[in-house]
C-alpha positions as CSV (number, residue, x, y, z in Angstrom):
1,M,-150.5,-188.5,-24.4
2,S,-150.3,-191.8,-22.4
3,K,-151.5,-192.2,-18.9
4,P,-148.0,-192.8,-17.5
5,Q,-146.9,-189.5,-19.1
6,N,-149.9,-187.8,-17.5
7,L,-149.0,-189.1,-14.1
8,I,-145.4,-188.0,-14.5
9,L,-146.5,-184.5,-15.4
10,L,-149.0,-184.4,-12.6
11,L,-146.3,-185.5,-10.1
12,I,-143.9,-182.8,-11.4
13,A,-146.6,-180.2,-11.0
14,V,-147.3,-181.2,-7.4
15,L,-143.6,-181.3,-6.5
16,F,-143.2,-177.9,-8.1
17,S,-146.1,-176.4,-6.3
18,H,-144.8,-177.7,-2.9
19,S,-141.3,-176.3,-3.6
20,V,-142.8,-172.9,-4.4
21,A,-144.9,-173.0,-1.3
22,A,-141.9,-173.8,0.8
23,I,-140.1,-170.6,-0.3
24,S,-139.6,-168.3,2.6
25,F,-138.7,-164.5,2.7
26,Y,-137.2,-162.5,5.4
27,R,-138.2,-159.0,6.4
28,Y,-135.7,-157.0,8.5
29,E,-134.3,-153.6,9.1
30,N,-131.1,-152.8,7.2
31,D,-128.2,-150.6,8.4
32,E,-130.0,-147.5,7.0
33,G,-133.0,-148.3,9.1
34,H,-135.3,-149.3,6.2
35,K,-137.4,-152.4,6.1
36,V,-136.3,-154.8,3.4
37,I,-137.4,-158.2,2.2
38,T,-135.0,-160.8,0.8
39,Q,-134.9,-164.5,0.3
40,T,-131.7,-164.8,2.3
41,L,-130.9,-163.5,5.7
42,P,-127.6,-161.7,6.2
43,P,-125.8,-163.0,9.3
44,N,-125.1,-159.4,10.5
45,V,-128.8,-158.6,11.0
46,V,-129.8,-161.8,12.8
47,H,-129.3,-160.1,16.2
48,K,-131.6,-157.3,15.3
49,G,-134.6,-159.6,14.9
50,Y,-136.6,-160.4,11.8
51,E,-139.8,-161.7,10.4
52,V,-140.3,-164.8,8.2
53,L,-142.8,-164.4,5.4
54,N,-144.4,-167.1,3.2
55,E,-144.8,-166.8,-0.6
56,R,-148.0,-164.7,-0.1
57,G,-146.2,-162.2,2.1
58,L,-147.9,-163.3,5.3
59,V,-145.8,-163.4,8.5
60,V,-145.4,-167.0,9.7
61,K,-142.7,-166.4,12.3
62,V,-141.3,-163.5,14.3
63,V,-137.8,-163.7,15.7
64,P,-137.2,-161.0,18.3
65,R,-133.9,-159.1,18.5
66,A,-131.2,-160.4,20.8
67,L,-131.3,-158.8,24.3
68,T,-128.6,-156.5,25.5
69,A,-126.4,-157.4,28.5
70,E,-128.4,-154.9,30.6
71,E,-131.7,-156.4,29.5
72,L,-130.4,-159.9,30.2
73,D,-129.4,-158.9,33.7
74,A,-132.8,-157.2,34.3
75,L,-134.5,-160.4,33.0
76,E,-132.5,-162.6,35.3
77,V,-133.4,-160.3,38.3
78,E,-137.1,-160.5,37.3
79,Q,-137.0,-164.3,36.9
80,R,-135.3,-164.6,40.3
81,S,-137.9,-162.4,41.9
82,Q,-140.7,-164.4,40.4
83,H,-139.1,-167.6,41.6
84,Q,-138.8,-166.1,45.1
85,Q,-142.4,-165.0,45.1
86,A,-143.5,-168.4,44.0
87,E,-141.4,-170.1,46.7
88,Q,-142.8,-167.7,49.3
89,A,-146.3,-168.4,48.2
90,R,-145.6,-172.2,48.5
91,R,-144.3,-171.7,52.0
92,D,-147.2,-169.5,53.0
93,K,-149.7,-172.1,51.8
94,K,-147.9,-174.8,53.8
95,L,-147.8,-172.5,56.9
96,L,-151.5,-171.7,56.7
97,S,-152.2,-175.4,56.4
98,I,-150.4,-176.0,59.7
99,F,-151.6,-172.9,61.7
100,S,-154.9,-171.1,61.4
101,S,-153.6,-167.9,63.2
102,P,-150.6,-166.4,65.0
103,K,-152.2,-167.5,68.3
104,D,-152.3,-171.1,67.0
105,A,-148.6,-170.9,66.3
106,E,-147.9,-169.4,69.7
107,R,-149.7,-172.2,71.4
108,A,-147.8,-174.8,69.5
109,R,-144.5,-173.1,70.4
110,D,-145.4,-172.9,74.1
111,R,-146.3,-176.6,74.1
112,K,-142.9,-177.5,72.8
113,L,-141.1,-175.2,75.2
114,E,-143.1,-176.6,78.1
115,A,-142.1,-180.2,77.2
116,L,-138.4,-179.1,77.1
117,E,-138.8,-177.4,80.5
118,V,-140.2,-180.6,82.0
119,Y,-137.3,-182.5,80.6
120,I,-134.8,-180.0,82.0
121,S,-136.5,-180.0,85.4
122,V,-136.4,-183.8,85.6
123,T,-132.8,-183.9,84.5
124,K,-131.8,-181.3,87.0
125,G,-133.4,-183.5,89.7
126,N,-131.4,-186.5,88.5
127,I,-128.2,-184.4,88.6
128,L,-128.9,-183.5,92.3
129,K,-129.4,-187.2,93.0
130,L,-126.3,-188.2,91.2
131,K,-124.2,-185.6,92.9
132,G,-125.5,-186.8,96.3
133,E,-124.5,-190.3,95.5
134,Y,-121.1,-189.1,94.2
135,N,-120.5,-187.2,97.4
136,Q,-121.4,-190.2,99.4
137,A,-119.0,-192.4,97.5
138,Q,-116.3,-189.7,97.7
139,S,-116.8,-189.6,101.5
140,Q,-116.4,-193.4,101.7
141,A,-113.2,-193.1,99.7
142,A,-111.9,-190.3,101.9
143,E,-112.5,-192.5,105.0
144,K,-110.5,-195.3,103.5
145,E,-107.7,-192.9,102.8
146,R,-107.7,-191.5,106.3
147,A,-107.6,-195.0,107.7
148,G,-104.5,-195.7,105.6
149,Q,-106.4,-198.1,103.4
150,A,-106.5,-198.3,99.6
151,V,-109.7,-197.1,98.0
152,P,-111.5,-200.1,96.5
153,D,-111.7,-200.3,92.7
154,F,-115.5,-200.6,92.8
155,L,-115.7,-197.3,94.7
156,V,-113.5,-195.6,92.2
157,E,-115.5,-197.0,89.3
158,K,-118.7,-195.9,91.0
159,M,-117.5,-192.3,91.4
160,D,-116.3,-192.3,87.7
161,S,-119.7,-193.5,86.6
162,F,-121.5,-190.8,88.7
163,A,-119.2,-188.2,87.2
164,R,-119.9,-189.3,83.7
165,Q,-123.6,-189.4,84.2
166,I,-123.6,-185.9,85.7
167,Q,-121.6,-184.6,82.8
168,Q,-123.9,-186.2,80.3
169,A,-127.0,-184.8,82.0
170,E,-125.5,-181.3,82.1
171,E,-124.6,-181.5,78.4
172,S,-128.2,-182.7,77.7
173,I,-129.6,-179.7,79.6
174,E,-127.4,-177.4,77.5
175,E,-128.6,-179.0,74.3
176,K,-132.2,-178.6,75.4
177,E,-131.5,-174.9,76.2
178,Q,-130.1,-174.4,72.7
179,E,-133.1,-176.2,71.3
180,K,-135.4,-173.8,73.1
181,L,-133.6,-170.9,71.4
182,V,-134.0,-172.5,68.0
183,I,-137.7,-173.2,68.6
184,R,-138.3,-169.6,69.7
185,K,-136.5,-168.2,66.7
186,A,-138.3,-170.5,64.2
187,Y,-141.7,-170.0,65.6
188,Q,-141.2,-166.2,65.9
189,E,-140.6,-166.1,62.1
190,D,-143.7,-168.1,61.5
191,I,-145.7,-166.0,63.9
192,D,-144.5,-162.8,62.2
193,R,-145.4,-164.1,58.8
194,L,-148.8,-165.2,60.0
195,K,-149.5,-161.8,61.4
196,Y,-148.4,-160.2,58.0
197,L,-150.7,-162.6,56.1
198,Q,-153.5,-161.9,58.5
199,D,-153.1,-158.1,58.0
200,Q,-153.0,-158.5,54.2
201,K,-156.2,-160.5,54.3
202,Q,-157.9,-157.9,56.5
203,K,-156.8,-155.1,54.1
204,A,-158.1,-157.0,51.1
205,L,-161.5,-157.5,52.8
206,E,-161.6,-153.8,53.7
207,G,-160.7,-152.8,50.2
208,R,-163.7,-154.6,48.6
C-alpha cells in the first residue's frame, strides 16, 4: 500500500475516533419515574433536568430541573435579601469610617446644629435692625403725609427694600430651622445604627 493511501486511512481513522468521542448520551427520568439513557433528549423532559454522559458513561454535565413559580419567587426574595444585606454592610463600613462611636456622631451633629443656631441668631439681629430702619422710614413717610406732602420716591423704595430684606431673612431662618430637623433626623439614624453595631460587636466579644 502506498504512503498516500496510508495517510488517507490514518486520517479517516482519526476523524472516526473524534466523531465517536463526540457522541453524547442523555440520562433522565421518564414519565414512569425510571432513569433512562438515550442519544436524543425528548423536549418534554427538558424541564425535569437531565445529565449529559460521554461515550464511556461518565457525567460531563448536569442540567438542573426548571424551578417552579414558587421557587422562583423564593429565589427572588432571597437574592433581594442578600442584596439588601450587602448594601447595608457597605453603608455600615462607610459609617464606621466616618464615626468611631455614637458619641462621635452626636458631637458632629451638635457642631452642625450650633453653626445653624449662630446663623439664625445673627439673622434675627439683622431683622431687628432692618425693622428699626423700616419703622424710621415709615415714620418719615407718615410725617410727609400729615404735612400734606407727597412721600418721596426714594423713601418708598427704601421701605420696599427693607421689607424685601426682612422677608428674605425670615425665609432664610425658616430654611435653617427645617435644615435643623433634617440634620437631627439623619444623625439620629446614624447614631441608632452605630449603637446597634456597637452592641453587636460587644456581644461577639462576649461570645468568644
